[in-house]
C-alpha positions as CSV (number, residue, x, y, z in Angstrom):
1,M,-127.9,-39.8,-137.3
2,T,-127.3,-42.9,-135.1
3,R,-128.1,-42.8,-131.4
4,S,-124.5,-42.8,-130.4
5,A,-123.8,-39.8,-132.6
6,R,-126.8,-38.0,-131.2
7,L,-125.6,-38.8,-127.6
8,L,-122.2,-37.2,-128.4
9,A,-123.9,-34.2,-129.9
10,A,-126.3,-33.9,-126.9
11,A,-123.5,-33.8,-124.5
12,V,-121.6,-31.1,-126.5
13,L,-124.8,-29.0,-126.9
14,S,-125.8,-29.3,-123.2
15,V,-122.4,-28.1,-122.0
16,A,-122.5,-25.2,-124.5
17,A,-126.1,-24.4,-123.4
18,A,-126.5,-22.7,-126.7
19,L,-129.0,-24.8,-128.4
20,A,-132.1,-26.9,-127.4
21,S,-131.7,-30.1,-125.4
22,P,-131.3,-33.4,-127.2
23,L,-135.0,-34.2,-126.7
24,T,-136.3,-30.9,-128.1
25,A,-133.9,-30.8,-130.9
26,N,-135.4,-34.1,-132.1
27,A,-138.9,-33.1,-131.6
28,A,-141.4,-33.1,-134.4
29,P,-141.3,-29.9,-136.6
30,E,-144.6,-28.5,-135.4
31,T,-143.5,-28.7,-131.7
32,S,-139.8,-28.2,-131.9
33,N,-139.6,-24.4,-131.5
34,A,-142.1,-24.1,-128.6
35,A,-140.5,-27.1,-126.8
36,A,-137.0,-25.7,-127.2
37,N,-138.2,-22.3,-125.9
38,G,-139.9,-24.0,-122.9
39,A,-136.9,-26.2,-122.2
40,R,-134.6,-23.2,-121.9
41,G,-137.0,-21.5,-119.4
42,L,-134.4,-19.0,-118.2
43,S,-131.9,-17.2,-120.5
44,G,-128.2,-16.7,-120.5
45,A,-126.1,-17.5,-117.5
46,N,-129.2,-18.2,-115.3
47,A,-130.3,-21.0,-117.7
48,L,-126.8,-22.5,-117.7
49,A,-126.6,-22.4,-113.9
50,S,-130.0,-23.9,-113.1
51,A,-130.8,-26.3,-116.0
52,P,-129.7,-29.9,-115.5
53,I,-127.4,-31.3,-118.1
54,I,-129.3,-34.2,-119.7
55,L,-127.1,-36.7,-121.5
56,T,-129.8,-39.3,-121.9
57,D,-130.2,-40.5,-125.5
58,Y,-133.8,-39.4,-126.2
59,P,-135.6,-40.9,-129.1
60,S,-136.1,-39.0,-132.3
61,W,-139.2,-39.0,-134.3
62,D,-137.4,-41.3,-136.9
63,D,-136.9,-43.7,-134.0
64,V,-140.5,-43.6,-133.0
65,N,-141.8,-44.1,-136.6
66,A,-139.2,-46.8,-137.2
67,A,-140.4,-48.7,-134.0
68,K,-143.9,-48.7,-135.1
69,Q,-143.1,-51.1,-137.8
70,N,-142.2,-53.8,-135.3
71,E,-144.1,-54.8,-132.2
72,A,-141.1,-55.7,-130.2
73,A,-139.3,-52.6,-131.1
74,K,-142.5,-50.6,-130.5
75,Q,-142.8,-51.9,-126.9
76,A,-139.1,-51.4,-126.3
77,E,-139.5,-47.7,-127.3
78,V,-142.6,-47.3,-125.2
79,D,-140.7,-48.7,-122.1
80,N,-137.8,-46.4,-123.0
81,I,-140.1,-43.3,-123.1
82,N,-141.8,-44.4,-119.8
83,S,-138.4,-44.6,-118.3
84,L,-137.4,-41.2,-119.5
85,L,-140.6,-39.7,-118.0
86,T,-139.9,-41.4,-114.7
87,S,-136.4,-39.9,-114.7
88,L,-137.8,-36.4,-115.4
89,E,-140.4,-36.8,-112.7
90,T,-137.8,-37.9,-110.2
91,Q,-135.6,-35.0,-111.0
92,A,-138.5,-32.6,-110.5
93,A,-139.4,-34.3,-107.2
94,Q,-136.0,-34.1,-105.8
95,L,-135.6,-30.5,-106.6
96,G,-139.1,-29.7,-105.3
97,N,-138.4,-31.4,-102.0
98,E,-135.2,-29.6,-101.7
99,A,-136.9,-26.3,-102.3
100,V,-139.4,-27.0,-99.5
101,K,-136.5,-28.0,-97.2
102,K,-134.5,-25.0,-98.0
103,G,-137.4,-22.7,-97.6
104,N,-138.0,-24.1,-94.1
105,D,-134.4,-23.8,-93.2
106,Y,-134.6,-20.1,-94.2
107,L,-137.7,-19.5,-92.0
108,K,-136.1,-21.2,-89.1
109,A,-133.0,-18.9,-89.5
110,A,-135.2,-15.8,-89.8
111,A,-137.1,-16.8,-86.6
112,E,-133.7,-17.3,-84.8
113,L,-132.5,-14.0,-86.1
114,Q,-135.7,-12.2,-84.9
115,A,-135.4,-13.8,-81.4
116,A,-131.7,-12.8,-81.2
117,T,-132.5,-9.3,-82.3
118,Q,-135.0,-9.0,-79.5
119,V,-132.5,-10.4,-77.0
120,S,-129.9,-7.9,-78.2
121,D,-132.3,-5.0,-78.1
122,T,-133.3,-5.8,-74.6
123,A,-129.8,-6.3,-73.4
124,N,-128.8,-2.9,-74.9
125,Q,-131.8,-1.2,-73.3
126,R,-130.9,-2.7,-69.8
127,A,-127.3,-1.7,-70.2
128,S,-128.4,1.8,-71.2
129,D,-130.7,2.1,-68.2
130,A,-128.0,0.9,-65.9
131,E,-125.6,3.4,-67.3
132,T,-128.1,6.1,-66.8
133,K,-128.5,5.2,-63.1
134,A,-124.7,4.9,-62.5
135,T,-124.2,8.3,-64.1
136,A,-126.9,9.8,-61.8
137,A,-125.4,8.2,-58.7
138,K,-121.9,9.6,-59.6
139,Q,-123.5,13.0,-60.0
140,Q,-125.0,12.8,-56.5
141,V,-121.8,11.8,-55.0
142,G,-120.1,14.7,-56.8
143,Q,-122.7,17.2,-55.5
144,L,-122.4,15.9,-51.9
145,A,-118.6,16.1,-52.0
146,A,-118.8,19.7,-53.3
147,S,-121.2,20.5,-50.6
148,L,-118.8,19.2,-48.0
149,Y,-115.9,21.0,-49.5
150,R,-117.8,24.4,-49.5
151,S,-118.6,23.8,-45.8
152,G,-115.0,23.3,-44.9
153,G,-114.8,19.5,-45.2
154,D,-114.5,17.4,-42.1
155,S,-114.0,20.3,-39.5
156,S,-115.1,18.4,-36.4
157,A,-111.7,19.2,-34.7
158,A,-112.2,22.9,-35.5
159,L,-115.6,22.8,-34.0
160,L,-114.5,21.2,-30.8
161,L,-111.7,23.8,-30.3
162,A,-113.9,26.7,-31.0
163,G,-116.2,25.7,-28.2
164,G,-119.6,27.5,-28.3
165,N,-123.0,26.3,-27.5
166,A,-123.0,22.5,-26.8
167,D,-126.3,21.9,-28.5
168,S,-125.3,23.7,-31.6
169,L,-121.9,21.9,-31.6
170,L,-123.7,18.4,-31.3
171,Y,-126.1,19.4,-34.1
172,Q,-123.3,20.4,-36.5
173,L,-121.3,17.3,-35.6
174,G,-124.4,15.1,-36.3
175,T,-125.1,16.8,-39.5
176,M,-121.6,16.3,-40.8
177,S,-121.7,12.7,-39.7
178,K,-124.8,12.0,-41.7
179,L,-123.4,13.8,-44.8
180,T,-120.3,11.6,-44.5
181,Q,-122.4,8.5,-44.2
182,Q,-124.7,9.5,-47.1
183,S,-121.6,10.2,-49.3
184,A,-120.2,6.7,-48.6
185,Q,-123.7,5.2,-49.4
186,L,-124.0,7.1,-52.6
187,N,-120.5,6.2,-53.6
188,E,-121.2,2.5,-53.0
189,I,-124.4,2.8,-55.1
190,A,-122.5,4.5,-57.9
191,T,-119.8,1.9,-57.9
192,S,-122.4,-1.0,-57.9
193,S,-124.4,0.7,-60.7
194,Q,-121.4,1.1,-62.8
195,N,-120.4,-2.5,-62.2
196,L,-123.9,-3.6,-63.3
197,A,-123.9,-1.3,-66.4
198,T,-120.5,-2.8,-67.4
199,S,-121.8,-6.3,-67.0
200,L,-124.9,-5.6,-68.9
201,Q,-123.0,-3.9,-71.6
202,N,-120.8,-7.0,-72.0
203,Q,-123.9,-9.1,-72.2
204,A,-125.3,-6.7,-74.8
205,T,-122.0,-7.1,-76.9
206,V,-122.3,-10.9,-76.8
207,A,-126.0,-10.7,-77.8
208,E,-125.2,-8.4,-80.7
209,T,-122.3,-10.6,-81.9
210,A,-124.7,-13.5,-81.9
211,R,-127.3,-11.5,-83.7
212,Q,-124.9,-10.4,-86.4
213,S,-123.8,-14.1,-86.8
214,L,-127.4,-15.2,-87.2
215,A,-128.1,-12.4,-89.6
216,V,-125.3,-13.7,-91.9
217,A,-126.8,-17.2,-91.6
218,A,-130.3,-16.0,-92.3
219,Q,-129.1,-14.3,-95.4
220,Q,-127.3,-17.4,-96.6
221,A,-130.4,-19.5,-95.9
222,A,-132.4,-16.9,-97.9
223,D,-130.1,-17.1,-100.8
224,D,-130.1,-20.9,-100.7
225,A,-133.9,-21.0,-100.5
226,K,-134.1,-18.7,-103.5
227,A,-131.7,-20.8,-105.5
228,A,-133.5,-23.9,-104.6
229,Q,-136.9,-22.6,-105.7
230,E,-135.4,-21.2,-108.9
231,A,-133.9,-24.6,-109.7
232,A,-137.1,-26.4,-109.0
233,D,-139.1,-23.9,-111.1
234,A,-136.7,-24.3,-114.0
235,Q,-136.8,-28.1,-113.7
236,V,-140.6,-27.8,-113.9
237,V,-140.3,-25.9,-117.1
238,D,-137.7,-28.3,-118.5
239,Q,-139.8,-31.4,-117.4
240,K,-142.9,-30.0,-119.1
241,A,-141.1,-29.3,-122.4
242,K,-139.5,-32.7,-122.6
243,S,-142.6,-34.5,-121.3
244,D,-144.8,-32.9,-123.9
245,V,-142.6,-34.4,-126.6
246,L,-142.3,-37.7,-125.0
247,Y,-146.1,-38.0,-124.5
248,A,-146.6,-37.0,-128.1
249,Q,-144.2,-39.8,-129.2
250,L,-145.9,-42.2,-126.8
251,A,-149.2,-41.3,-128.3
252,T,-147.9,-42.0,-131.8
253,L,-146.7,-45.5,-130.8
254,Q,-149.9,-46.2,-128.9
255,N,-152.3,-44.7,-131.6
256,S,-153.9,-42.4,-129.0
257,T,-153.3,-38.8,-128.0
258,A,-150.9,-37.1,-125.8
259,Q,-153.5,-36.1,-123.3
260,V,-154.8,-39.7,-123.0
261,E,-151.3,-41.0,-122.5
262,E,-150.5,-38.4,-119.8
263,A,-153.8,-38.9,-117.9
264,Y,-153.3,-42.7,-118.0
265,R,-149.8,-42.4,-116.7
266,Q,-150.7,-40.0,-114.0
267,G,-153.6,-42.2,-113.0
268,Q,-151.3,-45.2,-112.7
269,I,-148.9,-43.3,-110.6
270,Q,-151.6,-42.2,-108.3
271,A,-153.1,-45.6,-108.0
272,A,-149.8,-47.1,-107.1
273,A,-149.2,-44.4,-104.5
274,I,-152.6,-45.1,-103.0
275,A,-152.0,-48.8,-102.9
276,A,-148.7,-48.2,-101.3
277,A,-150.3,-45.9,-98.8
278,Q,-153.0,-48.5,-98.0
279,A,-150.4,-51.2,-97.4
280,A,-148.2,-49.0,-95.3
281,S,-151.3,-47.8,-93.3
282,A,-152.2,-51.3,-92.4
283,A,-148.6,-52.3,-91.6
284,A,-148.1,-49.1,-89.5
285,A,-151.4,-49.3,-87.5
286,A,-150.0,-51.7,-85.0
287,A,-147.0,-49.6,-84.5
288,S,-149.0,-46.3,-84.4
289,S,-146.7,-44.5,-86.9
290,G,-147.9,-43.0,-90.1
291,S,-146.4,-43.2,-93.6
292,G,-149.1,-41.7,-95.9
293,S,-149.9,-38.3,-94.4
294,D,-148.2,-37.5,-91.1
295,S,-149.7,-35.2,-88.5
296,G,-148.7,-31.6,-89.0
297,S,-149.7,-30.4,-85.5
298,G,-146.1,-29.3,-84.9
299,S,-145.6,-27.9,-88.5
300,S,-144.0,-24.7,-89.4
301,E,-144.0,-22.9,-92.8
302,G,-142.0,-24.6,-95.4
303,L,-141.7,-21.9,-97.9
304,P,-141.5,-18.1,-97.3
305,P,-144.9,-16.4,-97.3
306,G,-143.6,-13.9,-99.8
307,S,-143.1,-16.6,-102.4
308,I,-146.5,-18.2,-102.0
309,V,-150.1,-17.2,-101.3
310,V,-151.2,-18.6,-98.0
311,D,-154.9,-18.2,-97.8
312,P,-156.7,-20.8,-95.5
313,A,-160.1,-19.3,-96.1
314,A,-159.8,-19.6,-99.9
315,A,-158.4,-23.2,-99.6
316,K,-161.4,-24.2,-97.5
317,A,-163.9,-22.6,-100.0
318,Y,-162.3,-24.5,-102.9
319,A,-162.3,-27.7,-100.9
320,A,-166.0,-27.3,-100.1
321,G,-166.7,-27.2,-103.7
322,Q,-164.6,-30.3,-104.5
323,V,-166.2,-32.2,-101.7
324,S,-169.6,-31.4,-103.2
325,A,-168.4,-32.4,-106.6
326,M,-167.2,-35.8,-105.4
327,G,-170.8,-36.5,-104.0
328,W,-170.0,-36.0,-100.3
329,G,-172.2,-34.0,-98.0
330,S,-171.6,-31.2,-95.4
331,D,-170.8,-33.9,-92.7
332,Q,-167.8,-35.0,-94.9
333,F,-166.7,-31.4,-95.3
334,S,-166.9,-30.9,-91.5
335,C,-164.7,-33.9,-91.0
336,L,-162.2,-32.6,-93.6
337,V,-162.0,-29.2,-92.0
338,S,-161.2,-30.9,-88.6
339,L,-158.6,-33.1,-90.2
340,W,-156.7,-30.6,-92.2
341,T,-157.0,-27.9,-89.4
342,R,-155.1,-30.3,-87.2
343,E,-152.7,-31.3,-89.8
344,S,-151.7,-28.0,-91.3
345,G,-154.1,-25.2,-90.3
346,W,-155.0,-25.2,-94.1
347,R,-151.6,-23.6,-94.9
348,V,-150.3,-24.3,-98.3
349,N,-146.7,-24.2,-97.1
350,A,-147.1,-26.1,-93.7
351,Y,-144.0,-28.3,-93.2
352,N,-143.4,-30.8,-90.5
353,Q,-139.8,-30.6,-89.5
354,D,-139.8,-34.1,-87.9
355,S,-141.2,-36.1,-90.8
356,G,-140.9,-33.8,-93.8
357,S,-144.6,-33.9,-94.6
358,Y,-145.8,-30.8,-96.4
359,G,-148.7,-28.8,-97.6
360,I,-152.5,-28.7,-96.6
361,P,-152.9,-32.5,-96.6
362,Q,-149.4,-33.0,-95.2
363,S,-148.2,-35.3,-98.0
364,L,-145.4,-37.6,-97.0
365,P,-143.1,-37.4,-99.0
366,A,-144.1,-34.0,-100.1
367,D,-143.5,-34.7,-103.9
368,K,-146.3,-37.4,-103.9
369,M,-148.5,-34.4,-104.8
370,S,-146.7,-34.0,-108.0
371,S,-149.1,-36.5,-109.5
372,A,-151.8,-33.8,-109.2
373,G,-149.8,-31.0,-110.8
374,S,-146.3,-29.6,-111.1
375,D,-147.2,-26.6,-109.0
376,W,-147.8,-28.8,-106.0
377,R,-145.4,-26.7,-103.8
378,T,-147.3,-23.4,-104.1
379,N,-150.9,-24.2,-105.3
380,A,-153.5,-25.0,-102.7
381,Q,-155.9,-26.3,-105.2
382,T,-153.4,-28.8,-106.5
383,Q,-152.6,-30.0,-102.9
384,I,-156.4,-30.2,-102.2
385,N,-157.1,-32.2,-105.3
386,W,-154.4,-34.7,-104.4
387,G,-155.4,-34.9,-100.8
388,L,-159.1,-35.6,-101.5
389,S,-158.0,-38.4,-104.1
390,Y,-155.6,-39.8,-101.4
391,I,-158.4,-39.9,-98.9
392,K,-160.9,-41.4,-101.2
393,G,-158.5,-44.1,-102.2
394,V,-157.2,-45.0,-98.8
395,Y,-160.1,-44.2,-96.4
396,G,-163.2,-43.9,-98.6
397,T,-164.3,-40.6,-97.1
398,P,-162.9,-37.6,-95.1
399,C,-164.8,-38.8,-92.0
400,G,-163.0,-42.2,-92.5
401,A,-159.7,-40.4,-92.5
402,W,-160.7,-38.2,-89.5
403,A,-161.8,-41.3,-87.6
404,H,-158.4,-43.0,-88.3
405,S,-156.6,-39.8,-87.2
406,Q,-158.6,-39.6,-84.0
407,N,-157.9,-43.2,-83.2
408,T,-154.2,-43.0,-83.5
409,N,-151.6,-41.6,-81.2
410,P,-149.7,-39.6,-82.4
411,H,-152.5,-38.5,-84.8
412,W,-152.0,-39.3,-88.5
413,Y,-153.9,-40.5,-91.5
């Protein structure tokens, strides 16, 4: 089948979502079934909704074997495969970054909802307390009015006409005057209390309306975050399935193994990233603004804790072992602890809303860590491995990175 024919077939099959992708359909016999199952990842409607439609003309094994017969064709196919791998990595990185951002959006919405709920609860409680006081004041006014009624009301004229003992008359008149004043005061208090209760109830209504609106926004943010994470996870599965075949084809062309080709490519990617970070670090030093790993001192959580294991103590324990394995001493680990405590608090989902840096080492952009593993969004060990490699390549040691962070304002490394 020609490449144009395969391209048309790939488009039809992708839209139908009933068969494997063009890449896995052209895989070698011993890997085709596993690759196809991995590429699908999710089943049914979920797979159709989350899996990207790939229309790229992936090489078949016939193409690879034919290319080996000619050096120019071989190099062209190698370049083509590397380009396809880059495309897969870019797609995975974009979806991974989006998942981190959507996760942070959800956490912000959840925090706003929590604050609004507290305001609403407080407003309702104050309104309830004011209503209770107003009711008590009204009851006192009613009781006093009843007392005056039972004693004949305002009978000062009757007392004067009846005559009698002057002292007794003055006493009764004084008592009635005090009762009348007290009644007026209680009535004023009752009116004021009722006005306050009404005002607070209005405030409570406004607060509850705001809370309900934020509850809807938080639920939408939660749904968006979940969808973004599922899409990113599905892309990781899809990327792995396609990459396995591509690396196997690359190994055939290069007379090596898929493992060697993958390790070599990832090493090249990481070396390029370190070189770029070194150049950016030198260029940014004068301007005091970071580009490799930005300070996470103001970072929040970038993915909901329920979807990720956040264990700073375990992360430090793993990092201690890696530092030792790299030949560094306890002094270097102490510098690393200080550095990443400031950057992220050793939280695997730490997210800097201002810069977009993410994770324990505060990688900027976040997807740089994908060179250390496709699980960079959620795995502390993957993040630590990347961070230590970055530090070694750019600063030599953790203490070198810590010194740089200490000498810049705002702090970054």
